[in-house]
N, C-alpha and C positions, 0 to 999 in steps of 0.2 A: 747766094742762097744758104751757103753753109754757116756764114756769118750770122745771118738771120735766124737761123735754127738755134744757135747759141744763145743769142739775145734774147729768145723767147722764153727761155728758162733762167731763173735767177741763180740755180745751182750750177748750170753749166757757164752761166757769165762769171760767177766768181771763181770758179776752177779755171777758167781761161785767163782771167786776170791774174791769179796766183802763178800760172805757167808763164805768163807774159813778164811778170815782176823777176822771176827766176831767171828767165833769158836775159833781161836787162842786166841783172846783177851779174851774172856770169860774164857778159861783154864787157861791162865797166870796170870789173876788178881784173879781168884777164888781161888788159892793156895798161893796167896801174903798175907804177913801180913797185917791187917788192910784192907783187901779188902772190907769188908761190909762197911766201913766209906766211901771208895773211891766210890762204886757203888751207894751209896744213896746221893752223893755229885753232885748237878747239875753243879756247877762250874767246877768241875773236868772233868763231861763229855762233856761241852762245850769246854773247853780248849783242851781235847784230840781230839775231832771231827774237830774242825777247825784248829788244828795243823797238823792233819792227811791231811785234805783237802788242807792245805798250802803245805805240801811237795809234795803231788800227782800233785798239780798243777807245782809246781817248778820243778818236774822231767820232765813232759811233756814241760814245756817251754824251759828249758835249753837243754833238749835233743834234741828238734827241732832244737833249735838255732846251736847247734853244727853239727846235721845232715845235715844243709844248708851249714856251713862253712867247715866242714871237710869232707863232702862226696859229696853234689850236686854241690856247685859252683866250687871245684876244678875239678870235672870230666866232668862238661859240654862241655868244649873243645874235649873230647875225644869221645862223643856221635855223631854218623852220623847224619847229618842235617835232615834226612828224618824221624828219630826219635825223635827228640828234642821236636816236637808238642805234645807227649806224656806227657813229663815232664812238658811243660808250661801250657797245657790245663787241665790236669788231676792229676798229683802227687803234684805239688806245690801249687795250689788253695786249695787242700785238706789239705795239710801241713800247710799251712798259715792260715786256718780257726782254727786248733787246737793251732797253735803257738800263735796267737793273743788273742784268749781267755783265754788260759792258763797263759798267761801274766798279763791279768787283774786278773783273779781268783787268781794268786798267790800274787798280791799286796794286794787285798781286803781281803783274808783270813790272810794274814801276818798282816794287820793293826788291825783284830779283835781279834787275838792271842795277839798282843801287849796291846791291850785294856784290854781284859780279864785278862792278867797277871799283869797289872798295871804299865807297863812301856812305855807305848806310848809316853806320854809326853817328857819323859827323853831321850828316843831313837830319837824320832823326832827332837827335840831341841839339839842334842847331847850333853845333859848334862846341858845346860843352864837353863833349867826349870825342876823343882824337885829335883834338886841335881845331882851332877856329879859322876858316879860311872863307872868303867872299862866296865862292861857287857853291861850298857845301850849304852854307847858310840860306843862301838864295833859293838853291833847289829844295831845301829843307821847308823852307816857307811854303813852298808850292805843294810839296808832299803832304804836309800837314792839313793844308787848306782842301787837298784831294780826298784825304781821308775823312775830314769832317763832312765834306759833301756826300761821299760814299755812305757814310753812317746815316746821313739825312734821307739817302735814297731807300736803304733798306729797313731803318727803324722807324722812320716817319712818313715818308711820301708813300712807299709802296702799302703798308697796312692801312693808312687812310684812303689811298686810292682804291683798295679791295672794297671797302665800305661805299665810297663814292660812286663805284661802277656795279654795285649791287652783286658782286661776288660773294660779300658776306651780308647777311639780312640785318638790317638795323633801322631804327625809327627815322622819321623824316628830320628831326631834330638833329639827331647824331649825324645823319648823312650829310646834311648841310654844313654841320661843323667839320666833318671830315674833308668835303669839298674845299671849305677854306684852308683848313691847315694844310692839306697837300698843296695848295695854291701858294701859300706863303712860304714853305720850306722849299718849294721849286724855284720861286722868286729869290730865295736867299741863295740856293745855289747857283743861279744865274748871277747874282752879285759877286759871289765868291770866285765863280769861274773866271772872272775878268783879271784880279790880281794874281789868280792861281797860273793862267795861261802866260802872264806877264813874267812871272818868276821862272817858270820853265823856261821860257824864251831866253831871258836875261842870262840864266846860268849857263847856257851854251856858249855864251859869249864872255866868259870870266876865265877862259884858260883851262 
């Protein structure tokens, strides 16, 4: 019954998930060799926390990007016209809120992780500053793809979605143009997300 009460509230569910994650973290690292040194190392904690926030934000961002492109956009033509306002007035604005802020959070936390880990210059310059090594160049490619995608979210997709959803009043022709522009740049981000994720994953296996 108590678990049911937690799961009926999103806020309580998220808080419970965070508590559970902390408990698991403490258990795992308390039995790991040299765990005492890690627990007293502020650098370790800073890197872990921001890397975790980076992954959480990225999951939210790319998850919603793929929701739009694999679920919402392809199925909109199948939704009866009288039901479409529920998507445009309720679902889409809420999804776009988390979508755009998750994009920004992913970039900021990623840059912080790169700074704390000491490879931000090498990665952002693709090895031209601070020496070229495969890991920095690979993760740098992923970082730049992510920055381009986040730019598209805030500077192209969101402004056009506001027109498409009626948050900004425009004429029928401009609205139709905004719908198409938002869709094309969302598809562009979906395209870029595939090599971006490959770059990020590959970099973790390069030492």
